[in-house]
TORPA-4810 file (N, C-alpha, C, O; in nm, 3 decimals):
<nodes>
NODE_1_9.076_8.781_8.779_9.214_8.814_8.689_9.193_8.959_8.632_9.085_8.987_8.581_M
NODE_2_9.268_9.028_8.638_9.247_9.184_8.552_9.240_9.177_8.438_9.300_9.087_8.379_E
NODE_3_9.160_9.276_8.366_9.176_9.259_8.229_9.293_9.362_8.174_9.343_9.450_8.245_S
NODE_4_9.326_9.337_8.041_9.443_9.412_7.994_9.422_9.556_7.998_9.526_9.620_8.014_A
NODE_5_9.307_9.630_7.987_9.276_9.762_8.026_9.324_9.788_8.146_9.411_9.875_8.156_G
NODE_6_9.281_9.720_8.257_9.297_9.762_8.412_9.445_9.773_8.424_9.500_9.877_8.460_E
NODE_7_9.519_9.643_8.387_9.666_9.641_8.405_9.741_9.739_8.337_9.842_9.791_8.384_V
NODE_8_9.681_9.769_8.203_9.743_9.874_8.129_9.740_10.027_8.182_9.819_10.116_8.151_G
NODE_9_9.629_10.035_8.269_9.614_10.165_8.348_9.691_10.152_8.465_9.737_10.253_8.519_R
NODE_10_9.708_10.055_8.504_9.797_10.030_8.642_9.941_10.041_8.615_10.016_10.099_8.694_A
NODE_11_9.984_9.985_8.501_10.133_10.035_8.436_10.169_10.152_8.415_10.277_10.196_8.453_K
NODE_12_10.083_10.220_8.350_10.095_10.388_8.323_10.115_10.437_8.458_10.216_10.501_8.488_R
NODE_13_10.011_10.406_8.549_10.023_10.498_8.693_10.144_10.448_8.736_10.217_10.541_8.768_V
NODE_14_10.203_10.322_8.752_10.300_10.278_8.841_10.432_10.330_8.773_10.527_10.364_8.844_G
NODE_15_10.439_10.337_8.637_10.580_10.397_8.557_10.572_10.527_8.581_10.682_10.577_8.605_L
NODE_16_10.459_10.622_8.586_10.454_10.741_8.613_10.488_10.763_8.758_10.553_10.863_8.789_N
NODE_17_10.450_10.681_8.843_10.511_10.701_8.993_10.652_10.681_9.009_10.712_10.743_9.096_F
NODE_18_10.723_10.583_8.917_10.848_10.545_8.932_10.957_10.677_8.877_11.065_10.704_8.928_L
NODE_19_10.897_10.743_8.767_10.968_10.827_8.679_10.931_10.999_8.753_10.979_11.100_8.701_S
NODE_20_10.856_11.004_8.855_10.816_11.135_8.896_10.939_11.238_8.910_10.935_11.358_8.884_L
NODE_21_11.052_11.160_8.960_11.176_11.268_9.007_11.264_11.314_8.852_11.330_11.416_8.835_K
NODE_22_11.243_11.217_8.766_11.286_11.266_8.633_11.214_11.341_8.563_11.264_11.399_8.466_G
NODE_23_11.066_11.357_8.598_10.980_11.435_8.519_10.986_11.580_8.506_11.012_11.651_8.604_A
NODE_24_10.958_11.635_8.369_10.966_11.799_8.392_10.826_11.831_8.385_10.745_11.754_8.334_T
NODE_25_10.789_11.961_8.443_10.669_12.008_8.439_10.639_12.119_8.348_10.709_12.219_8.365_V
NODE_26_10.558_12.124_8.262_10.524_12.216_8.174_10.397_12.307_8.212_10.290_12.260_8.251_S
NODE_27_10.425_12.455_8.193_10.305_12.526_8.245_10.268_12.620_8.129_10.335_12.718_8.098_I
NODE_28_10.151_12.578_8.065_10.075_12.621_7.968_10.120_12.781_7.953_10.130_12.846_8.057_P
NODE_29_10.148_12.849_7.815_10.167_12.975_7.819_10.311_13.010_7.836_10.352_13.121_7.802_G
NODE_30_10.385_12.925_7.884_10.547_12.962_7.874_10.604_12.927_7.783_10.558_12.838_7.711_T
NODE_31_10.740_12.995_7.756_10.828_12.986_7.652_10.933_12.893_7.656_10.998_12.890_7.761_L
NODE_32_10.967_12.809_7.558_11.057_12.697_7.563_11.205_12.783_7.557_11.201_12.905_7.567_G
NODE_33_11.305_12.727_7.544_11.445_12.732_7.565_11.476_12.832_7.443_11.561_12.921_7.457_G
NODE_34_11.404_12.814_7.324_11.448_12.879_7.216_11.352_13.004_7.189_11.349_13.064_7.081_D
NODE_35_11.281_13.031_7.290_11.166_13.152_7.276_11.045_13.090_7.202_10.953_13.171_7.191_G
NODE_36_11.022_12.986_7.156_10.899_12.922_7.104_10.803_12.892_7.231_10.845_12.882_7.346_S
NODE_37_10.683_12.880_7.198_10.589_12.818_7.268_10.574_12.680_7.273_10.553_12.624_7.165_Q
NODE_38_10.582_12.598_7.391_10.573_12.469_7.373_10.617_12.398_7.504_10.633_12.463_7.608_G
NODE_39_10.638_12.263_7.497_10.685_12.189_7.625_10.822_12.184_7.607_10.878_12.162_7.500_V
NODE_40_10.880_12.208_7.724_11.048_12.183_7.725_11.073_12.051_7.698_10.987_11.967_7.727_P
NODE_41_11.186_12.015_7.644_11.235_11.855_7.620_11.272_11.791_7.770_11.339_11.845_7.858_P
NODE_42_11.219_11.684_7.773_11.241_11.599_7.918_11.390_11.578_7.919_11.464_11.554_7.824_P
NODE_43_11.420_11.593_8.057_11.566_11.564_8.101_11.603_11.399_8.077_11.523_11.311_8.110_R
NODE_44_11.715_11.376_8.025_11.744_11.224_8.019_11.772_11.167_8.151_11.842_11.215_8.240_R
NODE_45_11.702_11.051_8.148_11.696_10.943_8.271_11.823_10.876_8.324_11.865_10.795_8.243_R
NODE_46_11.880_10.883_8.411_11.999_10.819_8.457_11.982_10.656_8.417_11.874_10.597_8.429_H
NODE_47_12.104_10.592_8.370_12.084_10.473_8.311_12.009_10.367_8.427_11.934_10.276_8.391_P
NODE_48_12.037_10.392_8.552_11.998_10.310_8.655_11.843_10.342_8.661_11.773_10.245_8.693_V
NODE_49_11.788_10.442_8.640_11.652_10.452_8.643_11.590_10.402_8.499_11.478_10.352_8.505_Q
NODE_50_11.649_10.410_8.382_11.599_10.366_8.257_11.573_10.203_8.280_11.468_10.148_8.247_R
NODE_51_11.682_10.134_8.343_11.673_9.994_8.390_11.574_9.974_8.484_11.490_9.885_8.469_W
NODE_52_11.575_10.033_8.561_11.451_9.997_8.696_11.314_10.012_8.621_11.227_9.929_8.649_L
NODE_53_11.285_10.118_8.521_11.156_10.142_8.460_11.135_10.019_8.369_11.023_9.970_8.364_L
NODE_54_11.235_9.966_8.297_11.213_9.882_8.212_11.177_9.748_8.308_11.083_9.675_8.275_H
NODE_55_11.241_9.724_8.409_11.225_9.595_8.487_11.068_9.594_8.518_10.995_9.500_8.491_L
NODE_56_11.029_9.708_8.576_10.885_9.730_8.622_10.797_9.716_8.520_10.690_9.660_8.543_V
NODE_57_10.831_9.768_8.379_10.747_9.741_8.270_10.730_9.593_8.228_10.627_9.551_8.175_A
NODE_58_10.835_9.519_8.254_10.815_9.354_8.240_10.755_9.310_8.319_10.680_9.218_8.284_V
NODE_59_10.754_9.346_8.452_10.672_9.290_8.553_10.520_9.320_8.521_10.435_9.237_8.553_L
NODE_60_10.491_9.418_8.470_10.375_9.456_8.434_10.311_9.366_8.330_10.195_9.327_8.343_Y
NODE_61_10.397_9.326_8.212_10.351_9.253_8.130_10.329_9.115_8.160_10.263_9.036_8.092_R
NODE_62_10.399_9.086_8.287_10.346_8.929_8.353_10.216_8.947_8.403_10.133_8.856_8.404_W
NODE_63_10.190_9.083_8.454_10.051_9.094_8.507_9.944_9.085_8.403_9.839_9.022_8.417_A
NODE_64_9.977_9.151_8.304_9.873_9.139_8.203_9.861_9.004_8.154_9.748_8.973_8.117_E
NODE_65_9.949_8.918_8.146_9.955_8.765_8.104_9.894_8.678_8.222_9.900_8.555_8.220_S
NODE_66_9.829_8.759_8.337_9.771_8.657_8.436_9.879_8.636_8.538_9.854_8.539_8.610_G
NODE_67_9.987_8.693_8.566_10.083_8.645_8.660_10.099_8.767_8.758_10.214_8.793_8.792_R
NODE_68_9.998_8.843_8.806_10.004_8.927_8.874_10.074_8.908_8.997_10.157_8.992_9.033_A
NODE_69_10.045_8.789_9.078_10.103_8.770_9.234_10.236_8.733_9.193_10.321_8.753_9.280_R
NODE_70_10.284_8.677_9.066_10.426_8.641_9.063_10.504_8.770_9.051_10.618_8.777_9.096_T
NODE_71_10.438_8.882_8.983_10.486_9.017_8.947_10.514_9.074_9.071_10.625_9.120_9.095_A
NODE_72_10.407_9.075_9.167_10.420_9.174_9.280_10.532_9.091_9.380_10.596_9.163_9.456_T
NODE_73_10.555_8.953_9.384_10.623_8.897_9.485_10.772_8.890_9.410_10.872_8.875_9.480_A
NODE_74_10.779_8.900_9.293_10.917_8.937_9.224_10.983_9.062_9.253_11.103_9.073_9.280_T
NODE_75_10.887_9.166_9.246_10.950_9.309_9.273_10.959_9.313_9.432_11.055_9.375_9.476_W
NODE_76_10.888_9.266_9.507_10.902_9.253_9.629_11.050_9.199_9.683_11.108_9.260_9.773_G
NODE_77_11.101_9.089_9.625_11.205_9.026_9.637_11.323_9.120_9.593_11.419_9.144_9.666_F
NODE_78_11.311_9.158_9.497_11.420_9.231_9.417_11.438_9.391_9.492_11.546_9.449_9.504_A
NODE_79_11.320_9.439_9.533_11.355_9.566_9.608_11.373_9.551_9.752_11.399_9.654_9.814_Q
NODE_80_11.366_9.455_9.807_11.437_9.435_9.925_11.550_9.357_9.937_11.593_9.328_10.049_S
NODE_81_11.601_9.319_9.838_11.754_9.252_9.800_11.831_9.369_9.779_11.892_9.424_9.871_A
NODE_82_11.831_9.412_9.654_11.935_9.505_9.580_11.884_9.597_9.514_11.964_9.687_9.487_I
NODE_83_11.769_9.613_9.472_11.723_9.683_9.349_11.654_9.824_9.428_11.582_9.822_9.528_V
NODE_84_11.695_9.937_9.357_11.641_10.061_9.414_11.499_10.091_9.393_11.434_10.007_9.332_P
NODE_85_11.453_10.177_9.427_11.279_10.208_9.394_11.195_10.195_9.495_11.231_10.135_9.596_G
NODE_86_11.080_10.242_9.484_10.997_10.250_9.590_10.925_10.088_9.593_10.908_10.031_9.485_P
NODE_87_10.896_10.037_9.687_10.856_9.901_9.717_10.712_9.874_9.685_10.669_9.760_9.664_D
NODE_88_10.629_9.997_9.681_10.500_10.006_9.655_10.468_10.018_9.494_10.353_10.025_9.450_L
NODE_89_10.575_10.018_9.422_10.537_10.037_9.281_10.467_9.950_9.189_10.440_9.972_9.071_A
NODE_90_10.441_9.847_9.260_10.321_9.746_9.165_10.206_9.731_9.265_10.092_9.705_9.229_L
NODE_91_10.246_9.752_9.402_10.088_9.719_9.496_9.990_9.799_9.468_9.877_9.760_9.439_L
NODE_92_10.028_9.928_9.475_9.935_10.044_9.449_9.879_10.055_9.341_9.756_10.051_9.338_I
NODE_93_9.952_10.071_9.222_9.866_10.060_9.104_9.784_9.932_9.059_9.677_9.948_8.999_P
NODE_94_9.831_9.812_9.085_9.760_9.697_9.048_9.634_9.699_9.159_9.517_9.680_9.126_L
NODE_95_9.670_9.720_9.276_9.558_9.735_9.375_9.448_9.818_9.320_9.332_9.777_9.316_G
NODE_96_9.482_9.927_9.280_9.365_10.041_9.227_9.311_9.977_9.119_9.189_9.974_9.106_L
NODE_97_9.390_9.919_9.031_9.305_9.854_8.912_9.218_9.729_8.943_9.126_9.694_8.870_A
NODE_98_9.250_9.673_9.043_9.176_9.544_9.084_9.159_9.550_9.244_9.232_9.481_9.315_D
NODE_99_9.055_9.640_9.302_9.075_9.644_9.467_9.054_9.498_9.506_9.132_9.438_9.580_P
NODE_100_8.941_9.441_9.448_8.918_9.294_9.512_9.013_9.219_9.536_8.997_9.130_9.620_K
NODE_101_9.132_9.234_9.471_9.258_9.142_9.492_9.354_9.165_9.547_9.443_9.082_9.566_R
NODE_102_9.355_9.330_9.599_9.461_9.370_9.665_9.538_9.301_9.779_9.659_9.305_9.801_V
NODE_103_9.442_9.236_9.848_9.494_9.165_9.977_9.592_9.044_9.932_9.696_9.016_9.991_F
NODE_104_9.547_8.987_9.832_9.639_8.869_9.773_9.762_8.947_9.724_9.869_8.904_9.767_S
NODE_105_9.768_9.052_9.645_9.876_9.113_9.624_9.966_9.164_9.743_10.089_9.158_9.745_F
NODE_106_9.898_9.207_9.826_9.989_9.243_9.952_10.046_9.122_10.004_10.165_9.124_10.034_A
NODE_107_9.972_9.004_10.022_10.042_8.885_10.067_10.167_8.855_9.986_10.277_8.850_10.041_L
NODE_108_10.151_8.835_9.853_10.252_8.788_9.759_10.368_8.890_9.773_10.483_8.846_9.775_W
NODE_109_10.343_9.035_9.782_10.457_9.126_9.769_10.541_9.109_9.924_10.661_9.134_9.936_T
NODE_110_10.455_9.064_10.032_10.523_9.057_10.167_10.601_8.928_10.166_10.700_8.913_10.238_T
NODE_111_10.551_8.824_10.075_10.640_8.689_10.082_10.757_8.716_10.001_10.860_8.666_10.047_V
NODE_112_10.770_8.778_9.899_10.880_8.826_9.825_10.990_8.920_9.897_11.112_8.919_9.879_G
NODE_113_10.929_8.985_9.964_10.998_9.078_10.044_11.084_9.004_10.147_11.204_9.028_10.164_S
NODE_114_11.012_8.912_10.215_11.076_8.854_10.320_11.181_8.771_10.267_11.286_8.756_10.330_I
NODE_115_11.158_8.711_10.148_11.291_8.639_10.101_11.408_8.739_10.028_11.524_8.698_10.015_F
NODE_116_11.370_8.858_9.987_11.463_8.940_9.951_11.535_8.973_10.081_11.653_8.940_10.094_G
NODE_117_11.480_9.027_10.163_11.565_9.062_10.306_11.648_8.962_10.375_11.739_8.990_10.453_A
NODE_118_11.612_8.844_10.341_11.694_8.725_10.374_11.801_8.719_10.305_11.909_8.703_10.362_L
NODE_119_11.791_8.733_10.154_11.904_8.750_10.084_11.992_8.849_10.096_12.112_8.824_10.080_A
NODE_120_11.951_8.980_10.127_12.035_9.074_10.169_12.110_9.033_10.305_12.232_9.037_10.318_A
NODE_121_12.031_8.997_10.393_12.093_8.968_10.514_12.215_8.837_10.501_12.312_8.839_10.576_Y
NODE_122_12.200_8.751_10.419_12.303_8.658_10.383_12.426_8.735_10.308_12.542_8.698_10.328_C
NODE_123_12.399_8.838_10.226_12.512_8.915_10.175_12.605_8.971_10.289_12.726_8.951_10.292_I
NODE_124_12.528_9.048_10.389_12.613_9.078_10.497_12.652_8.979_10.594_12.753_8.996_10.663_G
NODE_125_12.577_8.873_10.607_12.656_8.787_10.699_12.768_8.706_10.643_12.864_8.678_10.714_A
NODE_126_12.759_8.662_10.507_12.873_8.583_10.465_12.960_8.661_10.337_13.058_8.612_10.282_F
NODE_127_12.909_8.774_10.308_13.006_8.847_10.202_13.013_8.991_10.229_13.018_9.068_10.133_A
NODE_128_13.014_9.041_10.361_12.991_9.180_10.402_13.100_9.253_10.347_13.067_9.354_10.286_F
NODE_129_13.240_9.224_10.354_13.349_9.309_10.296_13.351_9.323_10.162_13.363_9.430_10.102_E
NODE_130_13.336_9.194_10.107_13.345_9.204_9.946_13.244_9.236_9.886_13.265_9.276_9.771_N
NODE_131_13.100_9.234_9.932_12.982_9.240_9.844_12.919_9.353_9.898_12.905_9.461_9.840_V
NODE_132_12.875_9.317_10.031_12.790_9.415_10.116_12.846_9.552_10.144_12.766_9.644_10.160_G
NODE_133_12.966_9.572_10.150_13.006_9.728_10.173_13.011_9.788_10.031_12.966_9.902_10.019_I
NODE_134_13.059_9.728_9.926_13.043_9.779_9.807_12.930_9.824_9.744_12.920_9.925_9.674_P
NODE_135_12.822_9.720_9.783_12.681_9.748_9.735_12.624_9.892_9.833_12.554_9.982_9.788_L
NODE_136_12.666_9.883_9.946_12.602_10.013_10.041_12.678_10.114_9.999_12.611_10.216_9.984_L
NODE_137_12.795_10.127_9.972_12.873_10.251_9.894_12.781_10.311_9.783_12.760_10.431_9.770_S
NODE_138_12.729_10.212_9.706_12.679_10.273_9.593_12.528_10.358_9.628_12.472_10.426_9.542_L
NODE_139_12.491_10.345_9.727_12.378_10.409_9.787_12.406_10.531_9.901_12.324_10.583_9.976_V
NODE_140_12.572_10.563_9.883_12.617_10.633_9.970_12.628_10.615_10.119_12.617_10.709_10.197_G
NODE_141_12.650_10.493_10.153_12.651_10.440_10.297_12.790_10.438_10.303_12.849_10.337_10.265_F
NODE_142_12.852_10.535_10.348_13.018_10.541_10.371_13.068_10.478_10.498_12.995_10.407_10.568_G
NODE_143_13.198_10.506_10.528_13.258_10.447_10.657_13.194_10.510_10.775_13.177_10.441_10.876_T
NODE_144_13.158_10.633_10.772_13.081_10.708_10.890_12.939_10.648_10.914_12.893_10.613_11.022_D
NODE_145_12.879_10.644_10.796_12.739_10.580_10.830_12.750_10.420_10.862_12.668_10.369_10.939_S
NODE_146_12.836_10.356_10.812_12.845_10.222_10.877_12.872_10.194_11.028_12.830_10.098_11.092_L
NODE_147_12.953_10.301_11.074_12.991_10.310_11.222_12.865_10.353_11.296_12.824_10.284_11.389_Q
NODE_148_12.806_10.457_11.260_12.673_10.495_11.313_12.593_10.376_11.334_12.548_10.341_11.443_H
NODE_149_12.575_10.310_11.211_12.478_10.193_11.202_12.508_10.077_11.304_12.423_10.015_11.368_A
NODE_150_12.656_10.058_11.307_12.686_9.945_11.426_12.630_9.973_11.556_12.571_9.888_11.623_R
NODE_151_12.653_10.122_11.598_12.644_10.179_11.715_12.473_10.165_11.757_12.426_10.134_11.866_E
NODE_152_12.403_10.199_11.635_12.251_10.210_11.659_12.204_10.050_11.668_12.111_10.019_11.743_M
NODE_153_12.267_9.963_11.596_12.225_9.822_11.612_12.257_9.742_11.740_12.193_9.646_11.782_F
NODE_154_12.378_9.802_11.801_12.417_9.765_11.934_12.295_9.806_12.032_12.234_9.722_12.099_A
NODE_155_12.271_9.919_12.033_12.172_9.970_12.131_12.027_9.955_12.114_11.948_9.956_12.208_E
NODE_156_11.989_9.940_11.970_11.842_9.907_11.949_11.844_9.819_11.839_11.811_9.845_11.724_H
NODE_157_11.889_9.701_11.888_11.871_9.609_11.744_11.754_9.568_11.679_11.746_9.571_11.556_T
NODE_158_11.648_9.526_11.762_11.527_9.490_11.682_11.431_9.594_11.648_11.342_9.573_11.565_M
NODE_159_11.449_9.729_11.720_11.402_9.849_11.683_11.424_9.887_11.540_11.332_9.919_11.465_L
NODE_160_11.565_9.882_11.502_11.621_9.911_11.370_11.566_9.810_11.262_11.534_9.835_11.146_I
NODE_161_11.562_9.704_11.322_11.497_9.587_11.200_11.360_9.647_11.188_11.330_9.685_11.075_V
NODE_162_11.277_9.662_11.276_11.144_9.715_11.274_11.125_9.855_11.187_11.036_9.866_11.102_L
NODE_163_11.190_9.928_11.208_11.203_10.062_11.129_11.233_10.018_10.975_11.168_10.071_10.885_V
NODE_164_11.322_9.930_10.950_11.353_9.912_10.812_11.261_9.835_10.746_11.241_9.850_10.625_G
NODE_165_11.183_9.723_10.839_11.053_9.662_10.764_10.959_9.740_10.735_10.892_9.714_10.635_S
NODE_166_10.922_9.877_10.830_10.830_9.954_10.796_10.851_10.057_10.667_10.768_10.135_10.619_L
NODE_167_10.990_10.034_10.625_10.986_10.142_10.513_11.050_10.300_10.555_11.061_10.403_10.488_G
NODE_168_11.080_10.272_10.680_11.137_10.422_10.713_11.273_10.449_10.684_11.314_10.562_10.660_L
NODE_169_11.348_10.338_10.687_11.485_10.333_10.603_11.490_10.201_10.497_11.426_10.099_10.521_V
NODE_170_11.567_10.216_10.389_11.571_10.113_10.302_11.600_9.989_10.348_11.701_9.960_10.413_P
NODE_171_11.498_9.902_10.312_11.508_9.754_10.363_11.652_9.675_10.332_11.707_9.600_10.414_A
NODE_172_11.696_9.702_10.218_11.797_9.636_10.169_11.915_9.684_10.265_11.988_9.598_10.315_K
NODE_173_11.933_9.811_10.291_12.051_9.856_10.381_12.036_9.820_10.521_12.131_9.802_10.597_V
NODE_174_11.904_9.809_10.555_11.904_9.771_10.693_11.937_9.601_10.698_11.990_9.551_10.797_M
NODE_175_11.905_9.533_10.596_11.912_9.385_10.620_12.064_9.348_10.579_12.103_9.236_10.612_S
NODE_176_12.156_9.436_10.506_12.281_9.383_10.478_12.356_9.405_10.604_12.426_9.318_10.658_I
NODE_177_12.338_9.535_10.653_12.408_9.579_10.765_12.367_9.494_10.886_12.452_9.480_10.974_T
NODE_178_12.245_9.433_10.901_12.198_9.338_10.990_12.285_9.208_10.999_12.330_9.151_11.098_A
NODE_179_12.295_9.181_10.882_12.374_9.061_10.854_12.514_9.070_10.894_12.585_8.980_10.937_G
NODE_180_12.541_9.185_10.874_12.714_9.218_10.853_12.735_9.232_10.992_12.848_9.197_11.025_G
NODE_181_12.646_9.282_11.104_12.658_9.295_11.226_12.636_9.193_11.312_12.671_9.207_11.429_F
NODE_182_12.591_9.108_11.279_12.562_8.972_11.339_12.441_8.968_11.426_12.445_8.919_11.539_G
NODE_183_12.310_9.029_11.362_12.195_9.026_11.417_12.147_8.869_11.414_12.156_8.807_11.309_V
NODE_184_12.099_8.810_11.525_12.043_8.674_11.520_11.942_8.651_11.401_11.846_8.728_11.399_P
NODE_185_11.949_8.566_11.312_11.868_8.550_11.204_11.726_8.529_11.245_11.649_8.595_11.174_L
NODE_186_11.670_8.461_11.331_11.536_8.410_11.351_11.468_8.545_11.414_11.359_8.583_11.372_L
NODE_187_11.538_8.614_11.517_11.451_8.737_11.553_11.457_8.843_11.438_11.368_8.924_11.415_P
NODE_188_11.568_8.830_11.373_11.541_8.949_11.244_11.434_8.921_11.149_11.370_9.015_11.104_F
NODE_189_11.403_8.781_11.108_11.327_8.740_11.001_11.168_8.758_11.071_11.071_8.787_11.000_A
NODE_190_11.160_8.741_11.198_11.030_8.747_11.269_10.978_8.904_11.278_10.865_8.946_11.258_L
NODE_191_11.083_8.969_11.309_11.075_9.119_11.318_11.031_9.149_11.194_10.912_9.172_11.172_V
NODE_192_11.125_9.153_11.102_11.087_9.197_10.957_10.944_9.160_10.900_10.875_9.241_10.839_F
NODE_193_10.908_9.027_10.925_10.784_8.985_10.881_10.683_9.063_10.943_10.619_9.137_10.869_L
NODE_194_10.654_9.063_11.078_10.571_9.161_11.144_10.544_9.304_11.079_10.438_9.358_11.047_V
NODE_195_10.673_9.346_11.072_10.666_9.515_11.014_10.629_9.517_10.880_10.546_9.601_10.844_G
NODE_196_10.694_9.413_10.774_10.640_9.419_10.638_10.509_9.374_10.599_10.460_9.410_10.492_R
NODE_197_10.446_9.293_10.684_10.289_9.269_10.669_10.223_9.386_10.725_10.117_9.424_10.676_S
NODE_198_10.279_9.448_10.827_10.183_9.554_10.873_10.177_9.678_10.761_10.079_9.751_10.744_A
NODE_199_10.297_9.685_10.692_10.290_9.795_10.618_10.222_9.773_10.474_10.162_9.863_10.415_R
NODE_200_10.238_9.651_10.426_10.175_9.600_10.303_10.004_9.601_10.321_9.932_9.655_10.236_Y
NODE_201_9.956_9.544_10.429_9.836_9.510_10.455_9.751_9.637_10.482_9.636_9.643_10.437_F
NODE_202_9.807_9.741_10.558_9.739_9.853_10.592_9.749_9.926_10.462_9.645_9.988_10.436_I
NODE_203_9.837_9.936_10.378_9.821_10.010_10.226_9.712_9.929_10.160_9.628_9.990_10.094_V
NODE_204_9.705_9.798_10.170_9.598_9.718_10.096_9.458_9.759_10.164_9.362_9.760_10.086_A
NODE_205_9.435_9.789_10.285_9.328_9.793_10.336_9.277_9.946_10.295_9.158_9.970_10.269_A
NODE_206_9.376_10.042_10.293_9.313_10.166_10.244_9.275_10.162_10.079_9.177_10.221_10.033_I
NODE_207_9.358_10.093_10.010_9.321_10.084_9.868_9.179_10.016_9.847_9.108_10.044_9.750_I
NODE_208_9.138_9.909_9.962_9.038_9.819_9.945_8.908_9.916_9.978_8.810_9.923_9.904_R
NODE_209_8.922_9.978_10.082_8.811_10.058_10.149_8.804_10.192_10.108_8.696_10.250_10.109_F
NODE_210_8.909_10.247_10.072_8.926_10.392_10.026_8.989_10.423_9.883_9.029_10.535_9.853_A
NODE_211_8.993_10.305_9.791_9.064_10.328_9.672_8.997_10.402_9.595_9.067_10.480_9.531_G
NODE_212_8.836_10.412_9.568_8.790_10.507_9.496_8.797_10.653_9.502_8.808_10.731_9.406_A
NODE_213_8.789_10.683_9.641_8.817_10.821_9.695_8.958_10.859_9.659_8.973_10.965_9.599_R
NODE_214_9.064_10.786_9.687_9.181_10.795_9.650_9.214_10.832_9.512_9.286_10.928_9.481_L
NODE_215_9.154_10.744_9.424_9.174_10.792_9.282_9.113_10.930_9.255_9.170_11.026_9.202_V
NODE_216_9.006_10.923_9.295_8.930_11.083_9.274_9.032_11.187_9.335_9.064_11.281_9.263_A
NODE_217_9.085_11.178_9.461_9.173_11.283_9.484_9.296_11.314_9.410_9.341_11.429_9.401_W
NODE_218_9.357_11.197_9.350_9.482_11.197_9.286_9.441_11.281_9.161_9.502_11.384_9.130_I
NODE_219_9.342_11.237_9.095_9.271_11.291_8.965_9.262_11.455_8.986_9.318_11.540_8.917_E
NODE_220_9.186_11.474_9.087_9.190_11.605_9.112_9.325_11.700_9.124_9.337_11.814_9.079_R
NODE_221_9.421_11.621_9.196_9.540_11.682_9.215_9.609_11.703_9.106_9.672_11.808_9.093_R
NODE_222_9.610_11.593_8.997_9.701_11.601_8.865_9.610_11.675_8.731_9.655_11.708_8.621_V
NODE_223_9.474_11.687_8.779_9.399_11.744_8.684_9.368_11.669_8.550_9.358_11.717_8.437_G
NODE_224_9.356_11.541_8.589_9.319_11.446_8.471_9.299_11.291_8.505_9.363_11.243_8.599_R
NODE_225_9.219_11.219_8.438_9.209_11.095_8.481_9.350_11.006_8.500_9.458_11.036_8.448_P
NODE_226_9.332_10.919_8.563_9.459_10.829_8.580_9.507_10.775_8.446_9.622_10.786_8.403_L
NODE_227_9.400_10.712_8.383_9.389_10.633_8.257_9.472_10.711_8.151_9.523_10.652_8.056_A
NODE_228_9.484_10.840_8.170_9.562_10.943_8.049_9.683_10.954_8.107_9.767_11.011_8.037_T
NODE_229_9.726_10.909_8.236_9.877_10.937_8.265_9.963_10.837_8.159_9.931_10.722_8.129_L
NODE_230_10.062_10.899_8.117_10.177_10.853_8.025_10.300_10.830_8.083_10.395_10.793_8.014_R
</nodes>
């Protein structure tokens, strides 16, 4: 079981990972907007980003209370179903905090992700017009994109599923459209399982056998220890 300090460090790293796009960079010696020396005020985060950060913070609290596997499975499910954000937001920080358990985290992330993809598939299969298309429109997936996706699925059905499972396109988008376009459920589930397992266990292997060197490289890049990241 991770110590509170280890999970706390993982939480800081994970939330920093999620908020990178909304972060501001301060260069020592530059002037603020009012001509004074100092750090510029941070930009306001989008409500969705604030909600996402809150969700991940809750999951880290689960990990602190000894429910790290539940937390990783829950995030895997949510991220593959409908929630935006990086699917590795818990696996990487928790794995770096406790490399000996990273394969367990990868397993539970995979399990949650599969069930999340099946939930998204069902949205497409049973409520594509009323629920699936409005959800896809929220991520900028319009009529032209749907038509293009339909053509791609017709020509390269399982290849598209594999690409989505490997994270090269959003899994939720791929799963909803797969259900909506009538991709057979069993082949979909099997291919998604293979691709997702490969993705998470490769990441887990890198963390387990090269995690210390990876942390050292990140710390050199950011110029300070990961434990100080806020």
